[in-house]
C-alpha positions, 0 to 999 in steps of 0.5 A: 536481510529481509529473508534472513530475519523473515526465515528465523521468524516462521523458524520461530513462529514469532509474530513481526509484530509484537515479536512473541511466539504465535502461530503465525497467519498468512498476513495480507502484505496489501489488504485484500480490499484493495485488491478486489477490482482486480479479481476474475470471476473465479476470484483469482488474480493475474501476477505480472512481473517486470522481471522474470516470468512469475512462478504462479500466473494466478493468486486467489487473495493477493500477495501473502506471508506468514507474518502475524498473529491472530491477535495482531490480525484483529488489530490490523483488521479494525483499521481496514474495515474502516478505510474500506467505508471511508473509500470505497462506501459504506461509512458516512463521511462528510464531504467539504471539497470537490472540484478537478484539482481534487477531494477532501473529506473528514475521518477519524484520524486516528484509525485512517492514519493507523491504516496507512502506517500499517500498510506502509510497515508491512510492505517494508518488512515483507520478504514476498519479491513483489516489494523488494524495492522498498528499504524503510531502514530504522523506520521500520522499527520506529513504526512498529513501534507506533503500531504496538502502541496504537498512537498514530502521532503527528501530522508530520510522522510518516505522512502520505500524499493520496494522488487520484491520477486522471490519466491511464484509469484503465491501467491504475485500476488493475494495478497494486504495486510497489513503484519503489523509493524516491526522494522529495527534497531529500527526503525517502519516499514510498511510493505505492499504487492501490485501490486505484490510487496513488500513495506517496509515503513521506519517511520523516517524523517531521514535516520537509515543507508545509505543501507537503504536509498540508497535504497529509491526512489532517490531526483533525481528520482532513483527508484529501485526495488530490487529481492529477497525474504529478509525474505518474504518466512516464512511471506508468508507459515504461512499466506497461512497456516492461510488463509487456515484455516480461509477461508475453504468455499472458498477452497471448492469452488476452489476444486470443480471446478477440 
């Protein structure tokens, strides 16, 4: 279904966000700044797969697809520029908590929440195979309307929990990947690893539990990043084994250098 919609969109040059005829750009599904730690000296990143080997082993600018027009690219660019400064330096932020359990600081709620939602929507509507394990269902249209109106809604709506894994930092820092979907107390969740952080999106328009909603970005701008592993260890171990099995060319090449 997603592939059929994408072919029709490209054929008619319809922007996926505002759905008007436009010249489409090769849009990043995940913002490029979240790939930067992965680039080599030639500005390339390795493309690995847990299934069949990829047709191309390198990408120059991250995973892209003809998806958005210039106007929508510029809209998302505002959110991304802000989030880059928050996450990787350049924006002055007020830190209110820093301890072994995590960090808390204050951000612009509207900009950062729209940044979160723009990524969730893109990974849900893209037809690139890297995100085939994500299905937003009717939430894709709800998110599109939120992004069109640039009104991020309340804390409870499509909340996201950010986790900074303590273990396997050498692996996590080198990944941009979809961990697929799961359910937490019956609510579908989208799980991504980007920029060394695990992002857990709740596909719900209201909080399922105060324990979860208290970790979402708050409307007063409080952004919490929890430190811990929270069951991620098992996923990363299995993922590493699958990648090693499915990409022998990469590991032979790496070992030949030593």
